gemmi code that builds the backbone of each chain (N, CA, C; Angstrom):
import gemmi

chains = {
    "A": [
        ("ALA", (14.524, 7.410, -10.528), (13.270, 7.001, -9.896), (13.569, 6.172, -8.657)),
        ("GLN", (12.705, 6.325, -7.671), (12.951, 5.594, -6.439), (12.485, 4.155, -6.557)),
        ("SER", (13.063, 3.282, -5.736), (12.674, 1.880, -5.701), (12.912, 1.333, -4.303)),
        ("VAL", (12.272, 0.199, -4.029), (12.384, -0.430, -2.720), (12.634, -1.916, -2.914)),
        ("THR", (13.565, -2.450, -2.144), (13.858, -3.877, -2.184), (13.659, -4.476, -0.802)),
        ("GLN", (12.846, -5.509, -0.748), (12.703, -6.306, 0.467), (13.264, -7.679, 0.120)),
        ("PRO", (14.468, -7.989, 0.572), (15.155, -9.187, 0.105), (14.549, -10.504, 0.581)),
        ("ASP", (13.786, -10.457, 1.648), (13.213, -11.685, 2.200), (11.745, -11.792, 1.840)),
        ("ILE", (11.387, -12.856, 1.102), (9.978, -13.052, 0.740), (9.205, -13.614, 1.922)),
        ("HIS", (9.834, -14.561, 2.634), (9.221, -15.177, 3.810), (10.226, -15.137, 4.960)),
        ("ILE", (9.710, -14.919, 6.150), (10.501, -14.986, 7.368), (9.690, -15.769, 8.391)),
        ("THR", (10.327, -16.722, 9.062), (9.652, -17.492, 10.108), (10.413, -17.307, 11.413)),
        ("VAL", (9.695, -16.913, 12.444), (10.297, -16.769, 13.771), (9.388, -17.404, 14.800)),
        ("SER", (9.963, -17.781, 15.917), (9.192, -18.347, 17.007), (8.549, -17.234, 17.826)),
        ("GLU", (7.394, -17.519, 18.380), (6.726, -16.536, 19.231), (7.639, -16.187, 20.398)),
        ("GLY", (7.778, -14.900, 20.663), (8.655, -14.421, 21.725), (10.045, -14.070, 21.258)),
        ("ALA", (10.407, -14.501, 20.060), (11.731, -14.182, 19.528), (11.741, -12.774, 18.948)),
        ("SER", (12.944, -12.271, 18.723), (13.074, -10.945, 18.114), (12.940, -11.051, 16.597)),
        ("LEU", (12.635, -9.890, 15.997), (12.364, -9.850, 14.564), (13.092, -8.687, 13.929)),
        ("GLU", (13.630, -8.924, 12.744), (14.135, -7.830, 11.923), (13.785, -8.120, 10.473)),
        ("LEU", (13.062, -7.197, 9.857), (12.709, -7.283, 8.440), (13.519, -6.229, 7.700)),
        ("ARG", (14.135, -6.659, 6.599), (15.049, -5.782, 5.889), (14.357, -5.000, 4.777)),
        ("CYS", (14.841, -3.777, 4.583), (14.333, -2.926, 3.518), (15.479, -2.054, 3.030)),
        ("ASN", (15.703, -2.061, 1.727), (16.678, -1.164, 1.120), (15.978, -0.316, 0.067)),
        ("TYR", (16.337, 0.929, -0.003), (15.688, 1.828, -0.942), (16.725, 2.441, -1.860)),
        ("SER", (16.228, 2.957, -2.964), (17.078, 3.682, -3.895), (16.413, 5.008, -4.191)),
        ("TYR", (17.108, 6.087, -3.814), (16.611, 7.434, -4.095), (17.730, 8.401, -3.867)),
        ("GLY", (17.848, 9.371, -4.723), (18.985, 10.277, -4.680), (18.974, 11.274, -3.546)),
        ("ALA", (17.822, 11.632, -3.081), (17.728, 12.634, -2.018), (17.196, 11.964, -0.757)),
        ("THR", (16.846, 12.767, 0.223), (16.310, 12.197, 1.462), (14.917, 11.654, 1.214)),
        ("PRO", (14.726, 10.382, 1.456), (13.413, 9.785, 1.181), (12.472, 9.910, 2.371)),
        ("TYR", (11.209, 9.737, 2.095), (10.231, 9.500, 3.138), (9.993, 7.989, 3.143)),
        ("LEU", (10.081, 7.366, 4.296), (10.038, 5.910, 4.399), (8.904, 5.452, 5.285)),
        ("PHE", (8.308, 4.337, 4.914), (7.137, 3.826, 5.607), (7.245, 2.308, 5.750)),
        ("TRP", (6.634, 1.794, 6.799), (6.349, 0.386, 6.921), (4.840, 0.233, 7.130)),
        ("TYR", (4.241, -0.625, 6.277), (2.830, -0.957, 6.392), (2.708, -2.452, 6.688)),
        ("VAL", (1.612, -2.820, 7.354), (1.305, -4.224, 7.606), (-0.051, -4.542, 6.997)),
        ("GLN", (-0.139, -5.746, 6.441), (-1.395, -6.188, 5.820), (-1.730, -7.567, 6.347)),
        ("SER", (-2.807, -7.645, 7.118), (-3.302, -8.934, 7.588), (-4.196, -9.528, 6.508)),
        ("PRO", (-4.379, -10.842, 6.516), (-5.166, -11.492, 5.460), (-6.544, -10.859, 5.289)),
        ("GLY", (-6.861, -10.510, 4.055), (-8.169, -9.946, 3.761), (-8.355, -8.508, 4.194)),
        ("GLN", (-7.277, -7.878, 4.615), (-7.372, -6.502, 5.110), (-6.594, -5.539, 4.223)),
        ("GLY", (-6.881, -4.270, 4.395), (-6.082, -3.257, 3.726), (-4.770, -3.054, 4.451)),
        ("LEU", (-4.026, -2.062, 4.047), (-2.730, -1.786, 4.646), (-2.870, -0.806, 5.802)),
        ("GLN", (-2.162, -1.119, 6.883), (-2.151, -0.252, 8.051), (-0.741, 0.269, 8.263)),
        ("LEU", (-0.625, 1.560, 8.488), (0.686, 2.157, 8.704), (1.225, 1.783, 10.076)),
        ("LEU", (2.445, 1.224, 10.093), (3.120, 0.906, 11.354), (3.953, 2.086, 11.847)),
        ("LEU", (4.706, 2.679, 10.934), (5.546, 3.812, 11.297), (6.045, 4.499, 10.031)),
        ("LYS", (6.623, 5.689, 10.235), (7.095, 6.478, 9.109), (8.312, 7.287, 9.527)),
        ("TYR", (9.156, 7.584, 8.569), (10.301, 8.447, 8.774), (10.268, 9.552, 7.726)),
        ("PHE", (10.291, 10.797, 8.229), (10.375, 11.938, 7.333), (11.691, 12.672, 7.532)),
        ("SER", (12.059, 12.898, 8.779), (13.300, 13.598, 9.090), (13.538, 13.455, 10.583)),
        ("GLY", (14.695, 13.945, 11.046), (14.958, 13.964, 12.480), (15.562, 12.664, 12.976)),
        ("ASP", (15.152, 12.264, 14.148), (15.695, 11.078, 14.799), (15.585, 9.874, 13.866)),
        ("THR", (16.696, 9.196, 13.670), (16.710, 8.090, 12.707), (16.088, 6.814, 13.259)),
        ("LEU", (15.834, 6.751, 14.531), (15.146, 5.604, 15.138), (13.715, 6.036, 15.414)),
        ("VAL", (12.789, 5.405, 14.726), (11.390, 5.796, 14.861), (10.600, 4.682, 15.517)),
        ("GLN", (9.693, 5.098, 16.363), (8.819, 4.148, 17.050), (7.469, 4.128, 16.360)),
        ("GLY", (6.881, 2.940, 16.304), (5.580, 2.827, 15.681), (4.573, 2.164, 16.598)),
        ("ILE", (3.508, 1.723, 15.992), (2.470, 1.050, 16.759), (2.830, -0.417, 16.951)),
        ("LYS", (2.148, -1.050, 17.877), (2.272, -2.486, 18.130), (3.689, -2.890, 18.543)),
        ("GLY", (4.462, -1.984, 19.087), (5.797, -2.305, 19.580), (6.883, -2.367, 18.527)),
        ("PHE", (6.600, -1.926, 17.312), (7.585, -1.938, 16.234), (8.428, -0.668, 16.246)),
        ("GLU", (9.639, -0.802, 15.754), (10.515, 0.334, 15.538), (11.316, 0.100, 14.258)),
        ("ALA", (11.858, 1.180, 13.710), (12.684, 1.059, 12.508), (13.787, 2.092, 12.586)),
        ("GLU", (14.893, 1.776, 11.960), (16.042, 2.674, 11.970), (16.446, 3.029, 10.553)),
        ("PHE", (16.527, 4.319, 10.291), (16.961, 4.835, 9.004), (18.486, 4.945, 9.017)),
        ("LYS", (19.118, 4.261, 8.074), (20.574, 4.339, 7.941), (20.894, 4.818, 6.531)),
        ("ARG", (21.229, 6.089, 6.447), (21.470, 6.689, 5.124), (22.653, 6.028, 4.436)),
        ("SER", (23.704, 5.706, 5.178), (24.912, 5.144, 4.564), (24.664, 3.774, 3.942)),
        ("GLN", (23.668, 3.085, 4.473), (23.341, 1.757, 3.946), (22.061, 1.756, 3.116)),
        ("SER", (21.448, 2.920, 2.955), (20.164, 3.017, 2.234), (19.172, 1.985, 2.756)),
        ("SER", (19.086, 1.907, 4.068), (18.226, 0.886, 4.656), (17.243, 1.493, 5.651)),
        ("PHE", (16.191, 0.766, 5.870), (15.145, 1.173, 6.832), (14.541, -0.125, 7.365)),
        ("ASN", (15.302, -0.812, 8.213), (14.883, -2.124, 8.702), (13.890, -2.010, 9.850)),
        ("LEU", (12.950, -2.909, 9.857), (11.893, -2.944, 10.870), (12.259, -3.968, 11.934)),
        ("ARG", (12.047, -3.603, 13.195), (12.418, -4.510, 14.288), (11.308, -4.578, 15.327)),
        ("LYS", (11.305, -5.713, 16.013), (10.441, -5.879, 17.176), (11.143, -6.829, 18.129)),
        ("PRO", (11.246, -6.485, 19.398), (12.025, -7.303, 20.337), (11.409, -8.662, 20.639)),
        ("SER", (10.081, -8.749, 20.579), (9.426, -10.013, 20.931), (8.124, -10.104, 20.145)),
        ("VAL", (8.053, -11.055, 19.225), (6.866, -11.139, 18.375), (5.771, -11.953, 19.049)),
        ("HIS", (4.551, -11.636, 18.632), (3.356, -12.309, 19.121), (2.704, -13.017, 17.941)),
        ("TRP", (1.909, -14.043, 18.217), (1.288, -14.782, 17.113), (0.472, -13.850, 16.220)),
        ("SER", (-0.075, -12.796, 16.799), (-0.915, -11.877, 16.023), (-0.097, -11.014, 15.054)),
        ("ASP", (1.222, -11.084, 15.133), (2.061, -10.323, 14.199), (2.195, -11.023, 12.849)),
        ("ALA", (1.710, -12.243, 12.741), (1.766, -12.941, 11.458), (0.965, -12.162, 10.427)),
        ("ALA", (1.644, -11.734, 9.371), (1.029, -10.868, 8.369), (2.056, -10.628, 7.266)),
        ("GLU", (1.677, -9.778, 6.321), (2.625, -9.348, 5.298), (3.024, -7.905, 5.584)),
        ("TYR", (4.314, -7.660, 5.444), (4.864, -6.349, 5.786), (5.460, -5.717, 4.527)),
        ("PHE", (5.083, -4.457, 4.316), (5.540, -3.741, 3.137), (6.324, -2.508, 3.545)),
        ("CYS", (7.487, -2.366, 2.945), (8.269, -1.149, 3.063), (7.932, -0.270, 1.860)),
        ("ALA", (7.910, 1.039, 2.070), (7.565, 1.945, 0.977), (8.403, 3.208, 1.072)),
        ("VAL", (8.647, 3.812, -0.081), (9.439, 5.039, -0.128), (8.694, 6.102, -0.909)),
        ("GLY", (8.762, 7.324, -0.427), (8.172, 8.471, -1.112), (9.171, 9.605, -1.153)),
        ("THR", (8.783, 10.669, -1.796), (9.660, 11.826, -1.906), (8.875, 13.089, -1.560)),
        ("ASN", (9.602, 14.192, -1.481), (8.908, 15.449, -1.206), (8.507, 16.168, -2.490)),
        ("ARG", (8.652, 15.481, -3.628), (8.320, 16.132, -4.894), (6.899, 15.850, -5.331)),
        ("ASP", (6.345, 14.747, -4.879), (4.964, 14.424, -5.224), (4.355, 13.655, -4.063)),
        ("ASP", (3.116, 13.244, -4.242), (2.422, 12.563, -3.155), (2.304, 11.077, -3.418)),
        ("LYS", (3.273, 10.520, -4.125), (3.226, 9.089, -4.429), (4.242, 8.333, -3.596)),
        ("ILE", (3.923, 7.075, -3.286), (4.875, 6.194, -2.641), (4.993, 4.915, -3.449)),
        ("ILE", (6.174, 4.326, -3.408), (6.464, 3.090, -4.110), (6.639, 1.986, -3.077)),
        ("PHE", (5.972, 0.868, -3.295), (6.025, -0.234, -2.350), (7.026, -1.297, -2.781)),
        ("GLY", (7.623, -1.950, -1.781), (8.361, -3.166, -2.034), (7.406, -4.328, -2.262)),
        ("LYS", (7.976, -5.493, -2.524), (7.138, -6.651, -2.829), (6.612, -7.337, -1.580)),
        ("GLY", (7.099, -6.938, -0.435), (6.561, -7.461, 0.807), (7.350, -8.628, 1.369)),
        ("THR", (7.245, -8.794, 2.682), (7.804, -9.945, 3.390), (6.687, -10.566, 4.206)),
        ("ARG", (6.456, -11.842, 3.989), (5.419, -12.534, 4.762), (6.056, -13.101, 6.023)),
        ("LEU", (5.499, -12.741, 7.144), (6.001, -13.185, 8.444), (5.153, -14.326, 8.981)),
        ("HIS", (5.814, -15.438, 9.286), (5.161, -16.595, 9.895), (5.656, -16.718, 11.335)),
        ("ILE", (4.759, -17.052, 12.242), (5.121, -17.194, 13.656), (4.921, -18.641, 14.077)),
        ("LEU", (5.963, -19.232, 14.634), (5.877, -20.589, 15.167), (5.459, -20.533, 16.637)),
        ("PRO", (4.535, -21.403, 17.044), (4.090, -21.377, 18.448), (5.182, -21.859, 19.395)),
    ],
    "B": [
        ("GLU", (-12.989, 9.236, 13.200), (-13.470, 9.493, 11.846), (-13.569, 8.156, 11.107)),
        ("ALA", (-14.495, 8.085, 10.188), (-14.665, 6.865, 9.418), (-13.476, 6.704, 8.477)),
        ("GLY", (-13.133, 5.417, 8.216), (-12.010, 5.128, 7.343), (-12.422, 5.149, 5.886)),
        ("VAL", (-11.511, 4.685, 5.038), (-11.780, 4.587, 3.609), (-12.708, 3.392, 3.380)),
        ("ALA", (-13.802, 3.634, 2.674), (-14.780, 2.577, 2.417), (-14.637, 2.100, 0.978)),
        ("GLN", (-14.749, 0.795, 0.805), (-14.709, 0.211, -0.535), (-15.804, -0.839, -0.660)),
        ("SER", (-16.355, -0.941, -1.858), (-17.307, -2.016, -2.138), (-17.253, -2.359, -3.618)),
        ("PRO", (-17.583, -3.621, -3.955), (-17.809, -4.722, -3.030), (-16.494, -5.215, -2.423)),
        ("ARG", (-16.536, -6.107, -1.476), (-15.309, -6.675, -0.921), (-14.780, -7.798, -1.792)),
        ("TYR", (-15.671, -8.515, -2.444), (-15.274, -9.626, -3.303), (-16.130, -9.587, -4.569)),
        ("LYS", (-15.503, -10.008, -5.678), (-16.227, -10.070, -6.942), (-15.613, -11.162, -7.790)),
        ("ILE", (-16.479, -12.004, -8.329), (-16.029, -13.046, -9.257), (-16.760, -12.825, -10.567)),
        ("ILE", (-16.000, -12.717, -11.648), (-16.596, -12.522, -12.969), (-15.882, -13.406, -13.971)),
        ("GLU", (-16.497, -13.558, -15.125), (-15.850, -14.287, -16.209), (-15.081, -13.292, -17.082)),
        ("LYS", (-14.069, -13.811, -17.760), (-13.288, -12.942, -18.636), (-14.223, -12.349, -19.698)),
        ("ARG", (-13.879, -11.152, -20.080), (-14.613, -10.347, -21.053), (-15.831, -9.644, -20.451)),
        ("GLN", (-16.172, -9.952, -19.194), (-17.236, -9.200, -18.535), (-16.683, -7.877, -18.002)),
        ("SER", (-17.565, -7.015, -17.572), (-17.156, -5.742, -16.989), (-17.431, -5.752, -15.492)),
        ("VAL", (-16.707, -4.888, -14.781), (-16.855, -4.810, -13.323), (-16.520, -3.386, -12.893)),
        ("ALA", (-17.134, -2.974, -11.794), (-16.872, -1.637, -11.257), (-16.657, -1.721, -9.761)),
        ("PHE", (-15.726, -0.934, -9.277), (-15.423, -0.850, -7.849), (-15.678, 0.584, -7.395)),
        ("TRP", (-16.089, 0.684, -6.141), (-16.396, 1.997, -5.588), (-15.526, 2.280, -4.377)),
        ("CYS", (-15.148, 3.526, -4.208), (-14.339, 3.941, -3.065), (-14.839, 5.272, -2.541)),
        ("ASN", (-14.972, 5.351, -1.221), (-15.287, 6.618, -0.575), (-14.162, 6.950, 0.392)),
        ("PRO", (-13.373, 7.985, 0.136), (-12.224, 8.270, 0.999), (-12.654, 8.882, 2.329)),
        ("ILE", (-11.694, 9.080, 3.178), (-11.948, 9.757, 4.448), (-12.414, 11.180, 4.145)),
        ("SER", (-13.397, 11.616, 4.885), (-13.976, 12.937, 4.661), (-12.911, 14.029, 4.683)),
        ("GLY", (-12.920, 14.849, 3.652), (-11.970, 15.954, 3.592), (-10.661, 15.628, 2.913)),
        ("HIS", (-10.454, 14.360, 2.593), (-9.203, 13.984, 1.932), (-9.278, 14.327, 0.449)),
        ("ALA", (-8.358, 15.156, 0.004), (-8.416, 15.666, -1.354), (-7.816, 14.701, -2.374)),
        ("THR", (-6.843, 13.920, -1.947), (-6.125, 13.063, -2.892), (-6.547, 11.617, -2.711)),
        ("LEU", (-6.837, 10.962, -3.809), (-7.326, 9.582, -3.789), (-6.497, 8.761, -4.771)),
        ("TYR", (-6.194, 7.546, -4.358), (-5.381, 6.634, -5.166), (-6.126, 5.316, -5.367)),
        ("TRP", (-5.929, 4.727, -6.528), (-6.304, 3.340, -6.772), (-5.026, 2.542, -7.035)),
        ("TYR", (-4.909, 1.407, -6.340), (-3.782, 0.502, -6.511), (-4.286, -0.876, -6.947)),
        ("GLN", (-3.442, -1.578, -7.675), (-3.670, -2.978, -7.988), (-2.618, -3.798, -7.252)),
        ("GLN", (-3.074, -4.793, -6.500), (-2.132, -5.653, -5.781), (-2.330, -7.099, -6.237)),
        ("ILE", (-1.427, -7.563, -7.058), (-1.443, -8.945, -7.518), (-0.844, -9.818, -6.420)),
        ("LEU", (-1.350, -11.025, -6.304), (-0.928, -11.942, -5.250), (0.590, -12.064, -5.213)),
        ("GLY", (1.150, -11.846, -4.016), (2.593, -11.987, -3.856), (3.392, -10.753, -4.197)),
        ("GLN", (2.699, -9.656, -4.510), (3.400, -8.421, -4.868), (2.909, -7.267, -4.017)),
        ("GLY", (3.664, -6.183, -4.066), (3.221, -4.972, -3.397), (2.212, -4.222, -4.247)),
        ("PRO", (1.500, -3.297, -3.641), (0.524, -2.501, -4.401), (1.215, -1.683, -5.494)),
        ("LYS", (0.567, -1.618, -6.649), (1.058, -0.834, -7.762), (0.048, 0.252, -8.066)),
        ("LEU", (0.510, 1.491, -8.133), (-0.385, 2.613, -8.375), (-0.982, 2.541, -9.774)),
        ("LEU", (-2.320, 2.662, -9.835), (-2.994, 2.739, -11.127), (-3.301, 4.192, -11.496)),
        ("ILE", (-3.873, 4.930, -10.553), (-4.275, 6.292, -10.843), (-4.328, 7.094, -9.555)),
        ("GLN", (-4.010, 8.384, -9.685), (-4.041, 9.324, -8.563), (-4.903, 10.512, -8.946)),
        ("PHE", (-5.847, 10.840, -8.081), (-6.700, 12.010, -8.258), (-6.357, 13.049, -7.188)),
        ("GLN", (-6.454, 14.309, -7.567), (-6.500, 15.372, -6.578), (-7.788, 16.135, -6.828)),
        ("ASN", (-8.661, 16.091, -5.827), (-10.038, 16.559, -5.991), (-10.649, 15.804, -7.171)),
        ("ASN", (-11.163, 16.471, -8.189), (-11.783, 15.727, -9.286), (-10.882, 15.642, -10.516)),
        ("GLY", (-9.605, 16.008, -10.361), (-8.684, 15.963, -11.477), (-7.688, 14.822, -11.361)),
        ("VAL", (-7.286, 14.294, -12.519), (-6.302, 13.222, -12.564), (-4.895, 13.805, -12.476)),
        ("VAL", (-4.116, 13.312, -11.505), (-2.734, 13.760, -11.351), (-1.792, 12.843, -12.124)),
        ("ASP", (-2.055, 11.545, -12.019), (-1.174, 10.570, -12.662), (-1.978, 9.340, -13.009)),
        ("ASP", (-2.062, 9.005, -14.278), (-2.699, 7.747, -14.712), (-1.772, 6.998, -15.663)),
        ("SER", (-0.496, 7.215, -15.513), (0.474, 6.632, -16.435), (0.529, 5.106, -16.367)),
        ("GLN", (0.136, 4.523, -15.219), (0.167, 3.068, -15.071), (-1.200, 2.423, -15.297)),
        ("LEU", (-2.175, 3.191, -15.680), (-3.528, 2.661, -15.900), (-3.646, 2.116, -17.323)),
        ("PRO", (-3.999, 0.836, -17.476), (-4.192, 0.281, -18.831), (-5.465, 0.856, -19.434)),
        ("LYS", (-5.313, 1.915, -20.160), (-6.491, 2.701, -20.557), (-7.347, 2.025, -21.615)),
        ("ASP", (-6.840, 0.961, -22.217), (-7.681, 0.267, -23.187), (-8.810, -0.496, -22.508)),
        ("ARG", (-8.662, -0.775, -21.198), (-9.698, -1.547, -20.512), (-10.076, -0.977, -19.151)),
        ("PHE", (-9.239, -0.158, -18.583), (-9.502, 0.409, -17.263), (-9.907, 1.882, -17.414)),
        ("SER", (-10.859, 2.289, -16.583), (-11.198, 3.705, -16.500), (-11.531, 4.035, -15.056)),
        ("ALA", (-11.367, 5.286, -14.706), (-11.671, 5.715, -13.348), (-12.172, 7.144, -13.383)),
        ("GLU", (-13.033, 7.452, -12.429), (-13.527, 8.814, -12.352), (-13.773, 9.210, -10.903)),
        ("ARG", (-13.745, 10.492, -10.693), (-14.011, 11.071, -9.380), (-14.701, 12.415, -9.649)),
        ("LEU", (-15.937, 12.305, -10.110), (-16.606, 13.447, -10.719), (-16.785, 14.629, -9.770)),
        ("LYS", (-17.148, 14.368, -8.535), (-17.431, 15.452, -7.605), (-16.290, 15.648, -6.602)),
        ("GLY", (-15.189, 14.980, -6.855), (-14.050, 15.151, -5.981), (-14.181, 14.466, -4.637)),
        ("VAL", (-15.142, 13.543, -4.540), (-15.293, 12.829, -3.268), (-15.074, 11.342, -3.535)),
        ("ASP", (-16.179, 10.607, -3.812), (-16.010, 9.187, -4.049), (-15.555, 8.935, -5.489)),
        ("SER", (-15.146, 7.707, -5.725), (-14.539, 7.365, -7.009), (-14.965, 5.965, -7.430)),
        ("THR", (-15.002, 5.733, -8.730), (-15.237, 4.404, -9.259), (-14.113, 4.015, -10.204)),
        ("LEU", (-13.764, 2.756, -10.164), (-12.789, 2.161, -11.069), (-13.497, 1.074, -11.850)),
        ("LYS", (-13.372, 1.101, -13.163), (-14.063, 0.127, -14.000), (-13.064, -0.626, -14.861)),
        ("ILE", (-13.395, -1.889, -15.078), (-12.615, -2.721, -15.993), (-13.590, -3.279, -17.024)),
        ("GLN", (-13.266, -3.052, -18.298), (-14.140, -3.531, -19.361), (-13.361, -3.660, -20.663)),
        ("PRO", (-13.154, -4.850, -21.191), (-13.509, -6.154, -20.627), (-12.396, -6.697, -19.733)),
        ("ALA", (-12.762, -7.515, -18.791), (-11.768, -8.054, -17.873), (-10.978, -9.205, -18.512)),
        ("LYS", (-9.722, -9.329, -18.106), (-8.868, -10.427, -18.503), (-8.472, -11.230, -17.269)),
        ("LEU", (-7.984, -12.444, -17.512), (-7.587, -13.297, -16.397), (-6.539, -12.616, -15.527)),
        ("GLU", (-5.627, -11.885, -16.166), (-4.527, -11.259, -15.419), (-4.968, -10.063, -14.573)),
        ("ASP", (-6.245, -9.703, -14.677), (-6.754, -8.625, -13.827), (-7.135, -9.128, -12.433)),
        ("SER", (-7.072, -10.416, -12.230), (-7.355, -10.974, -10.900), (-6.347, -10.392, -9.911)),
        ("ALA", (-6.864, -9.717, -8.896), (-6.003, -8.991, -7.968), (-6.889, -8.387, -6.885)),
        ("VAL", (-6.244, -7.767, -5.923), (-6.951, -6.935, -4.952), (-6.789, -5.486, -5.391)),
        ("TYR", (-7.898, -4.770, -5.427), (-7.864, -3.360, -5.818), (-8.064, -2.534, -4.549)),
        ("LEU", (-7.048, -1.757, -4.256), (-7.010, -0.968, -3.030), (-7.223, 0.499, -3.344)),
        ("CYS", (-7.975, 1.141, -2.487), (-8.164, 2.578, -2.566), (-7.504, 3.207, -1.348)),
        ("ALA", (-6.866, 4.339, -1.549), (-6.219, 5.039, -0.444), (-6.451, 6.534, -0.602)),
        ("SER", (-6.304, 7.262, 0.504), (-6.459, 8.706, 0.419), (-5.517, 9.397, 1.390)),
        ("ILE", (-5.210, 10.650, 1.076), (-4.454, 11.512, 1.975), (-5.161, 12.856, 2.042)),
        ("ARG", (-4.848, 13.594, 3.119), (-5.565, 14.834, 3.355), (-5.305, 15.845, 2.244)),
        ("GLY", (-4.072, 15.936, 1.822), (-3.737, 16.907, 0.788), (-2.264, 16.864, 0.492)),
        ("THR", (-1.821, 17.734, -0.342), (-0.422, 17.776, -0.743), (0.476, 17.963, 0.466)),
        ("GLY", (1.521, 17.136, 0.531), (2.454, 17.214, 1.641), (2.090, 16.344, 2.822)),
        ("HIS", (0.905, 15.753, 2.805), (0.522, 14.811, 3.854), (0.714, 13.414, 3.294)),
        ("TYR", (1.811, 12.775, 3.647), (2.206, 11.591, 2.916), (1.660, 10.292, 3.446)),
        ("GLU", (1.070, 10.306, 4.625), (0.553, 9.062, 5.184), (-0.727, 8.706, 4.468)),
        ("GLN", (-0.689, 7.601, 3.733), (-1.865, 7.161, 2.996), (-2.704, 6.232, 3.863)),
        ("TYR", (-4.001, 6.450, 3.838), (-4.958, 5.621, 4.554), (-5.649, 4.711, 3.541)),
        ("PHE", (-5.611, 3.419, 3.839), (-6.115, 2.429, 2.889), (-7.469, 1.871, 3.289)),
        ("GLY", (-8.268, 1.573, 2.283), (-9.486, 0.817, 2.492), (-9.177, -0.671, 2.550)),
        ("PRO", (-10.202, -1.502, 2.797), (-9.998, -2.943, 2.942), (-9.720, -3.646, 1.616)),
        ("GLY", (-10.039, -2.989, 0.502), (-9.779, -3.585, -0.798), (-10.937, -4.391, -1.352)),
        ("THR", (-10.908, -4.579, -2.661), (-11.850, -5.458, -3.354), (-11.046, -6.567, -4.014)),
        ("ARG", (-11.361, -7.785, -3.652), (-10.667, -8.921, -4.269), (-11.429, -9.349, -5.507)),
        ("LEU", (-10.812, -9.214, -6.672), (-11.422, -9.590, -7.948), (-10.829, -10.895, -8.444)),
        ("THR", (-11.710, -11.813, -8.783), (-11.296, -13.069, -9.416), (-11.938, -13.129, -10.790)),
        ("VAL", (-11.105, -13.266, -11.818), (-11.592, -13.386, -13.186), (-11.369, -14.834, -13.634)),
        ("THR", (-12.462, -15.491, -14.038), (-12.372, -16.913, -14.410), (-12.540, -17.093, -15.913)),
    ],
}
model = gemmi.Model(1)
for chain_id, residues in chains.items():
    chain = gemmi.Chain(chain_id)
    for i, (resn, *xyz) in enumerate(residues, 1):
        res = gemmi.Residue()
        res.name, res.seqid = resn, gemmi.SeqId(i, " ")
        for name, pos in zip(("N", "CA", "C"), xyz):
            atom = gemmi.Atom()
            atom.name, atom.element = name, gemmi.Element(name[0])
            atom.pos, atom.b_iso = gemmi.Position(*pos), 0.0
            res.add_atom(atom)
        chain.add_residue(res)
    model.add_chain(chain)
structure = gemmi.Structure()
structure.add_model(model)
structure.setup_entities()
């Protein structure tokens, strides 16, 4: 069965600094990978997804993520964060066998002014 | 296109009471999911429908939770009787159909059981 680990529960960065949120997955075959963002009181919004092809994927709001099969990782990056990026970020993994995805426990991002 | 709609947005009930949540997916989306998100955790799948049939309800506590999607469009999730540990955000999501993996989420219903 697939699983997702987000090792950082909280991350604090200064506004304008770069960001990297870590995600490791466990799945025997090629996974489908997602990053979602959840602002307070809101549902989840898809930032980006990886199904196949180029391992560096671009998403909305200036985010990108890189799929590294050898490390079973799909880390999320942004070169310069804005105060509005403060939110909770969820990594998720799915497969091509069903239409379900499994979420990590999330990383809460705090932005210092 | 309109997004996934959920109501109510907030609900406070006492333990042992019953509660129902409603979800209307994006028009034309065949697959609908209900998730439970406890504070500090990621969403956990409760039940998955495809059209009006249940695909997976293995994580649904069937002694107190029930869900239906009678006409294959909107869906209701019910808890009866509620327990303190049911306090959570209940999220509804939908996808267009099999093989379309991007799930679209509603705003959620925050349930507080006192």
